[in-house]
N, C-alpha and C positions, 0 to 999 in steps of 0.2 A: 851563639852567644858566648862571650868570654867572661869568666869570673876569676878574680884575684882573691885568694884567701891569705889574709895576713894574720898568722897564728904561730906562736912559738911551741905549742904542744903538738908534736907529730901525730899523736893518737887522734886529736880533733881534726887535723888536716886529713888524715886517712878516712875518718868517718864521713866528713863532708864530701870528700872526693868520691867515695863509694856511693853516696846518695845522688850526687849531681851528674857524674859522668854518664851513667846509663840513660839520663834524660837528654843527653846530647850536648851538654855544656862542656866547653873547653876550660880546663882548670890550670891555673898557675898558682904557685904558693911562695910566700916569703915568711921568714921567721922573725924579721925585725923591720922597723920603719925604714931603715937605710936600704935593706934589700928590696922592700916594696917600692921605694922611690926610684931605685935603679931599674926595676922592671917597668915602672910607669914611663920611663924614658923610651922604652922600646915598643910599648903598646898601650892602648887605652881599653880597659875592660868595660863591659856593660854594667857590671856590678862588682862591688868589693865586699867581702865579709871580713870584718876587722875585730880582733880581740882588743880589749882595753889595755890589759897588762902585757906589755911587750918589754923585752930586755933593754932596749936603748931609749925609747920614748913611749908615750902612751898612744893607744889607738886614736884617741881624741886629737892628739897633736897631729897625727897623720891626716885625719879628716879635715882639720883646719887648713893644713898645707894644701890638700887636695882642692878644697872649696875656694882657695885663693887664686886658682888658675882657671881661666875661662875654658880651657881645653877639657877640664874634668867636671864642669858644672852639672852635666847631665848624667854622670856616673851615679848609679844607685849605690847607697851604702847601708850595710846592715852591721850593727854591732852585735857581737856574740861574746858574752863575757860572764864571769862568775859574779860580777858586781850587780846587785839587785836593788840598791837603794834608789828611792824615788828621785833624789837630787842628782844621781849619776845619770839616770834615764833622761831627766829634764835637760841636763847639760848636753847630752848627746843630741837630743832633738833640737836644741837651740843651735847646734852646729850643722843642722840640715841632714842628720842621719835619718834614713827612711824607715828603718825598723830596728827594734832593740830586742834581742833574744838573750835570755839567761841560760847558762849551762846548768845541767846537761841538755843536749839537744833532744827535742821530741821530733823524731824523723818526719812524721807525716805533716805536722804543723810547719816545721822548718821548710820542707820541700814545697808545700803549698804556698807559703808566703814568698819564697824565692820565685816560683813560677808567676805568681800574681804581680810581683814587682817588675818582672821582665816582659810582661804582656805588651 
């Protein structure tokens, strides 16, 4: 299973990679929406973990672009962000985000949810 992490904070990329790689997931990472879109031209991940606050656009902008393409309709999307307002979570779910985590990551819950989404 392939996972694309779209996160501009390298520490979070490292944490998620350290949690996911031992479980057998193949990880790719992008720090901007533009980088993510370039990677998506080369492969289709099974799941994307997307931060809301990115340098060039929002993670929600990326999700909207992703959901507009038939090719990516089945890609699972998890938002992982510092934003914890109910209206932000609702906005994400309205764009077909599968799960919404707030930072900091709770490793066991994070890993459990990722495994469940990829069953």
